[in-house]
C-alpha positions in Angstrom: -17.8 -19.3 7.6 -14.6 -21.6 7.2 -12.9 -20.7 10.5 -10.1 -22.4 9.4 -9.8 -21.5 6.1 -9.5 -17.8 7.5 -6.2 -19.0 9.4 -4.8 -20.2 5.7 -2.7 -18.9 3.0 -5.0 -17.5 0.8 -5.0 -17.5 -3.0 -5.5 -13.9 -4.2 -5.5 -15.2 -8.2 -9.1 -16.0 -8.3 -12.4 -14.9 -7.0 -13.9 -11.1 -7.4 -11.0 -8.6 -6.9 -12.7 -6.3 -5.1 -14.1 -8.9 -2.4 -10.2 -10.7 -2.5 -8.7 -7.2 -1.7 -11.7 -6.1 1.1 -11.6 -10.0 2.8 -7.7 -9.3 2.9 -7.8 -5.6 4.3 -10.4 -6.2 7.0 -8.0 -8.0 9.3 -5.3 -5.9 8.2 -7.1 -2.7 9.5 -8.5 -3.9 12.3 -4.2 -5.0 13.5 -3.4 -1.3 12.2 -5.7 0.1 14.4 -4.8 -2.2 16.9 -0.8 -1.1 16.4 -1.4 2.4 16.6 -3.1 1.7 20.0 -0.4 -0.6 20.7 1.8 2.7 19.9 -0.6 5.2 21.7 -1.0 3.4 24.8 2.8 4.6 25.6 1.7 7.9 25.3 -1.5 8.1 27.1 0.2 6.3 29.9 3.3 8.8 30.1 0.9 11.6 29.4 -1.2 10.7 32.4 0.8 9.2 34.6 3.9 11.3 34.3 3.3 14.5 32.7 3.5 16.5 29.3 7.0 16.6 29.4 7.3 12.7 29.2 5.1 12.5 26.5 7.2 14.8 24.9 10.2 12.7 25.0 8.4 9.4 23.8 7.4 11.2 20.9 10.8 12.9 20.1 12.1 9.2 20.4 10.0 8.1 17.9 11.7 9.3 14.6 15.0 8.4 16.0 14.2 4.7 16.3 12.3 4.5 13.1 15.6 5.5 11.6 17.5 2.5 13.1 14.7 0.1 12.4 14.4 1.1 8.2 16.5 -1.7 7.9 14.0 -4.3 8.7 11.3 -2.5 7.0 13.1 -2.8 4.0 13.4 -6.6 4.3 10.0 -7.2 5.4 8.5 -5.5 2.2 11.0 -7.4 0.3 9.9 -10.3 1.6 6.3 -10.1 1.3 7.0 -8.7 -2.5 8.8 -12.2 -3.1 6.6 -14.3 -0.9 3.3 -13.3 -3.1 4.8 -13.8 -6.5 6.2 -17.3 -5.5 3.1 -18.4 -3.6 1.1 -17.3 -6.7 3.6 -18.2 -9.0 2.5 -22.0 -7.1 7.1 -22.0 -6.1 6.9 -24.4 -3.2 11.1 -24.8 -3.4 11.6 -21.0 -3.9 9.2 -19.9 -1.7 10.8 -21.9 1.4 14.1 -20.6 0.3 13.0 -17.2 0.3 11.5 -17.4 4.1 14.3 -18.7 5.4 17.0 -15.9 3.5 14.4 -13.9 5.7 14.9 -15.1 9.0 18.6 -14.8 8.7 19.0 -11.5 7.0 16.5 -10.1 9.9 19.4 -11.8 12.6 22.0 -10.3 10.9 20.1 -6.9 10.7 19.2 -7.6 14.1 23.0 -7.2 15.4 24.0 -4.7 13.2 21.1 -1.9 14.2 21.9 -2.9 18.2 25.6 -1.9 17.8 25.2 1.0 15.7 22.0 2.5 17.5 23.7 2.0 20.9 26.4 4.2 20.3 24.5 6.7 17.8 21.5 7.7 19.8 22.3 10.2 22.2 24.6 12.3 19.6 21.3 12.3 17.4 19.5 13.9 20.1 22.2 16.2 21.1 22.0 16.9 17.4 18.4 17.8 17.2 18.7 20.1 20.0 16.4 17.8 22.5 15.6 20.0 25.3 17.6 19.0 28.3 14.2 18.0 30.2 13.6 15.5 27.8 16.8 14.4 27.1 17.6 11.5 29.4 14.1 10.1 29.2 14.3 9.8 25.1 18.1 8.0 25.7 16.4 5.6 28.3 13.3 4.8 25.9 15.3 4.7 22.8 18.1 2.2 24.7 15.8 -0.6 25.8 14.0 -0.8 22.7 17.2 -1.5 21.3 17.6 -4.0 23.8 14.9 -5.7 22.4 15.3 -5.3 18.6 15.3 -8.5 17.6 12.2 -9.4 19.4 10.5 -6.3 17.7 12.2 -6.9 13.9 11.2 -10.6 13.8 7.5 -9.6 14.9 7.3 -7.5 12.1 9.3 -9.5 9.5 7.1 -12.5 10.4 3.4 -10.8 10.0 5.2 -9.2 6.3 5.5 -13.2 5.4 2.1 -14.2 6.6 0.5 -11.4 4.4 2.6 -12.2 1.7 1.0 -15.9 1.8 -2.4 -14.1 1.8 -3.0 -14.9 5.7 -3.8 -11.4 7.1 -6.1 -13.3 9.5 -3.2 -14.8 11.9 -1.1 -11.8 11.7 -3.9 -9.8 13.0 -4.5 -12.2 16.0 -0.6 -12.2 17.0 -1.0 -8.3 16.5 -4.0 -8.2 19.1 -2.4 -10.1 21.2 0.6 -8.2 21.7 -1.9 -4.8 21.8 -3.3 -6.8 24.5 -0.5 -7.4 26.4 1.2 -4.2 25.9 -1.5 -2.6 27.3 -1.9 -4.8 30.7 2.4 -4.3 30.8 2.4 -0.7 30.2 -0.4 0.4 33.1 1.5 -2.4 35.7 5.1 -1.2 34.8 4.3 3.1 34.0 1.1 3.5 36.6 1.6 0.2 39.0 5.1 0.1 39.2 6.4 3.6 38.8 9.0 2.8 36.4 7.9 6.0 34.4 9.3 6.4 30.4 11.2 3.0 30.5 8.6 0.9 31.8 6.8 1.9 28.4 9.6 0.7 26.3 9.6 -2.5 28.6 6.1 -3.1 28.0 6.6 -2.6 24.2 9.6 -5.1 23.8 8.4 -8.2 26.0 4.7 -8.0 24.0 6.3 -8.0 20.8 8.7 -10.6 21.4 5.5 -13.0 22.6 3.9 -12.1 19.6 7.3 -12.9 17.3 7.4 -16.4 18.7 3.7 -16.8 18.1 3.9 -15.8 14.3 7.1 -18.5 14.4 4.9 -21.1 15.5 2.0 -20.5 12.9 5.2 -20.5 10.2 5.8 -23.5 11.2 3.0 -25.3 11.0 2.1 -24.2 7.3 3.6 -27.2 5.9 1.0 -27.4 3.7 2.1 -24.1 1.8 6.1 -24.3 2.4 8.8 -26.1 4.0 10.8 -24.3 6.8 13.9 -26.5 7.3 17.1 -25.3 8.8 18.9 -25.9 5.4 17.0 -22.8 3.8 18.5 -20.7 6.5 21.5 -20.3 4.5 21.7 -17.3 2.9 22.0 -17.6 -0.9 22.6 -14.6 -3.2 19.7 -15.3 -5.5 16.8 -15.1 -2.9 19.0 -12.3 -0.5 19.4 -10.7 -2.9 16.3 -10.3 -4.5 14.7 -9.4 -1.1 17.3 -7.0 -0.7 16.9 -5.7 -4.1 13.2 -5.4 -3.6 13.1 -4.3 0.1 15.9 -2.0 0.4 14.0 1.1 -1.7 11.5 0.6 0.4 13.6 0.8 3.6 15.3 3.6 1.9 12.0 5.3 2.0 11.7 4.9 5.1 15.0 6.3 6.1 14.2 9.2 4.3 11.0 9.5 5.5 12.1 9.4 9.0 15.4 11.8 8.4 12.9 14.1 7.2 11.0 13.9 10.3 14.0 14.2 12.0 15.2 17.3 10.5 11.3 18.5 11.1 11.5 17.2 14.9 14.3 19.5 15.1 11.9 22.6 13.9 9.6 20.9 16.5 11.6 21.5 19.2 12.7 25.2 18.3 9.1 25.8 19.3 9.1 24.7 23.1 7.4 21.4 25.3 4.3 22.5 24.1 4.2 22.2 20.6 6.4 18.9 20.9 3.6 17.5 23.4 0.9 18.5 20.6 2.9 17.3 17.8 3.0 14.0 19.4 -1.0 14.1 20.2 -1.2 14.7 16.2 0.7 12.1 15.1 -0.9 9.5 17.5 -4.3 10.5 16.0 -3.0 10.8 13.0 -2.1 7.2 12.9 -5.5 6.5 13.1 -7.0 8.5 10.3 -4.0 6.6 8.2 -4.9 3.2 9.2 -7.4 2.7 6.0 -4.4 3.8 3.5 -1.8 1.6 5.2 -3.8 -1.0 5.2 -5.4 -0.7 1.3 -1.7 -0.3 0.1 -0.3 -3.7 2.1 -3.3 -5.3 0.7 -2.7 -4.0 -2.9 1.0 -5.3 -2.5 -0.1 -8.4 -1.7 -2.7 -8.7 -4.5 -0.9 -7.4 -7.0 2.3 -9.3 -5.8 0.3 -13.1 -6.4 -1.3 -11.8 -9.6 1.6 -10.6 -11.5 3.7 -13.2 -10.1 0.6 -15.8 -12.0 1.2 -13.5 -14.8 -2.6 -12.3 -14.7 -1.8 -8.5 -15.5 -5.5 -8.2 -16.2 -6.7 -8.4 -13.0 -4.0 -6.1 -11.1 -5.4 -3.6 -13.5 -8.9 -4.5 -12.4 -8.5 -4.9 -8.6 -6.3 -1.6 -8.7 -9.4 0.5 -9.9 -11.6 -1.0 -7.5 -9.5 -1.2 -4.6 -8.0 2.7 -5.1 -12.1 3.8 -4.9 -12.7 1.9 -2.2 -9.4 3.3 -0.2 -10.5 6.3 -1.2 -14.5 6.8 0.0 -13.0 4.3 3.3 -10.8 7.6 4.2 -13.0 9.7 3.6 -15.5 8.7 6.5 -12.6 7.7 8.8 -11.7 11.1 8.2 -14.8 12.9 8.8 -15.3 11.1 11.9 -11.9 12.1 13.3 -12.7 15.4 13.0 -15.8 16.0 14.2 -14.7 13.5 17.5 -11.1 14.8 17.3 -10.8 16.9 20.3 -12.5 14.2 22.3 -10.1 11.8 21.0 -6.9 14.2 21.6 -8.4 15.1 25.4 -7.5 11.3 26.1 -3.4 12.4 26.0 -3.9 15.5 28.2 -5.9 17.4 30.7 -4.2 20.4 29.6 -7.3 22.0 27.7 -4.9 24.7 26.0 -2.8 22.0 24.4 -5.9 19.8 23.5 -7.5 23.0 21.4 -4.0 23.7 19.6 -3.6 19.9 18.9 -6.8 19.9 17.5 -6.6 23.2 14.9 -3.4 21.3 13.7 -5.4 18.3 13.0 -8.2 20.4 11.0 -5.4 21.3 8.7 -4.2 17.9 8.0 -7.7 16.5 7.3 -8.0 16.7 3.4 -4.4 14.9 3.2 -6.0 11.9 4.3 -7.7 11.2 1.1 -5.0 12.2 -1.1 -2.7 10.0 0.8 -5.5 6.8 0.0 -4.6 7.5 -4.0 -0.7 7.3 -3.0 -0.9 4.2 -0.4 -3.0 2.0 -3.1 -0.9 2.7 -6.3 2.4 2.5 -4.4 1.2 -0.9 -3.5 0.8 -2.2 -6.9 3.7 -1.0 -7.7 5.7 -2.5 -5.3 3.6 -5.7 -5.3 4.5 -5.8 -9.0 8.4 -5.4 -8.1 8.9 -1.6 -8.6 10.0 -0.5 -5.3 12.1 2.4 -6.5 9.9 4.4 -8.2 7.7 4.4 -4.9 10.9 5.3 -2.9 12.1 8.5 -5.7 8.3 9.8 -5.0 8.9 9.8 -1.2 12.4 11.4 -1.5 11.2 14.2 -3.8 7.4 14.9 -1.6 9.3 14.8 2.0 13.1 15.9 1.1 12.7 18.3 -1.7 8.8 19.7 -0.6 8.2 18.9 3.1 11.3 19.9 5.2 12.4 23.0 2.8 8.8 24.2 2.9 8.2 23.6 6.7 11.5 25.7 7.5 10.9 28.4 4.9 7.2 29.2 5.9 8.7 29.1 9.6 11.2 31.6 8.2 8.6 34.2 6.6 6.5 34.2 9.5 9.0 35.5 12.2 8.1 38.0 14.2 9.7 39.9 17.3 6.9 37.8 19.3 7.4 34.0 17.3 11.2 34.5 16.6 11.1 31.1 15.5 8.1 31.7 12.9 4.7 30.2 13.0 4.1 26.7 14.2 1.4 25.7 11.7 4.2 25.8 8.9 5.2 22.0 10.6 1.4 20.7 9.1 0.7 23.0 6.3 4.0 21.5 4.8 3.1 18.0 5.5 -0.2 18.4 3.9 1.6 19.8 0.8 3.8 17.1 0.1 0.8 14.3 1.0 -1.3 16.2 -1.9 1.6 16.6 -4.4 2.8 13.1 -3.5 -0.7 11.9 -4.6 -0.4 13.2 -8.3 2.8 12.6 -9.1 2.3 8.9 -7.6 -0.6 9.4 -10.5 1.2 10.0 -12.9 4.5 7.8 -12.5 1.9 4.9 -12.3 -0.4 5.7 -15.3 2.9 5.7 -16.9 3.3 2.0 -16.1 7.3 0.9 -15.6 6.5 -1.2 -13.0 4.7 -3.7 -15.4 8.2 -4.9 -16.4 9.5 -5.6 -12.7 8.0 -9.4 -11.9 10.7 -11.8 -10.1 8.6 -15.1 -11.7 9.1 -16.3 -15.3 4.9 -16.4 -15.7 5.2 -12.4 -14.7 7.9 -11.6 -16.6 6.1 -13.5 -19.9 3.2 -11.8 -19.7 4.7 -8.3 -19.0 6.3 -8.8 -22.5 3.1 -9.4 -24.1 1.5 -5.7 -22.7 
């Protein structure tokens, strides 16, 4: 095996499609599992060393932070699509300018989010009826994460650029560095120095900053693929506009999802601290079940982007069929394992037996939904890679805002009793499962319609689409 080749840009416009997709996906799957471990360590440490309320505080802070972070998610997605298409088309100058514009856009976005977040997080927490017992912990946790927003954002953007170039291995290595460092710092700050919930936040931003620096050094060494020079950092309408045009729908998708999570978090908060803590545990284990789906989705974005950029739509269709079936099979196996050993996984977060039982029973409701999400993520990944980031945005809008949120509140309302004045807490997860299944059906329909084929950025891709 050529080790050097593993850490180089990968051309996915040649070779057997499913092999290229799997080889590219494996490092990302490992990396996404590491990323989930990265987030999970915070929950394990605060749950074990501080208590269930601290666990609830970290979980309640998540949706708000994700909402503030959506601008970077958008730039990252736009960067990945543009980079993959220009790389597939072998356009070195355009590729270099696109990457330079990504770096500058990220700096501007960091400053904007830092200012907006500092003045809005506490009002948001109060608006969501966050229990007083965890409100200050949530606020401190979020404020520290905002201090390190630049390191976190560049850590994600650089990873997106590397994946767009077909180098998922380097992105994995830097992710593993961040994960390992975060685990060490978490234990040291929370358990050793007794810094409490803020200690977990400091561990996160320090480890992500270091990984961002490592990723930048890697990009600076890829001189055989593109040029990283000062003049390319100047914002240009053509490149910055394309990145934002492609990325903002994905960012808006995440904003919609985060807003829906915040609205549902308000309902979750009404059920009390134990349900909040159970929800945190479920979402952490849920993250592992989702890993194959997200990994294949990102792989399909890069694969489709490079092949659309080169005008090879026949390979796009072939890879879509093969990649989606592999994603579905992988998700089914991992979901089965999580269901078999789910109780043991949940016991890692808390020693409270009733909380373990509650979390496991709720996780069983979601089980079948992970296979449906494999379809959604794979097909959405292809559409985004082709340059159609708007359609997945609308599908997300429909499934989260029009289906999930009303259904959660509606079921809670219909199940109210004198003993349960706020309704049945199961409504939280039944509504989520319903949105996942319907999302897969809607995504498959829009993929079949095929308007995504007309969204290529490169001349070769545009020319090839006219022949379809």
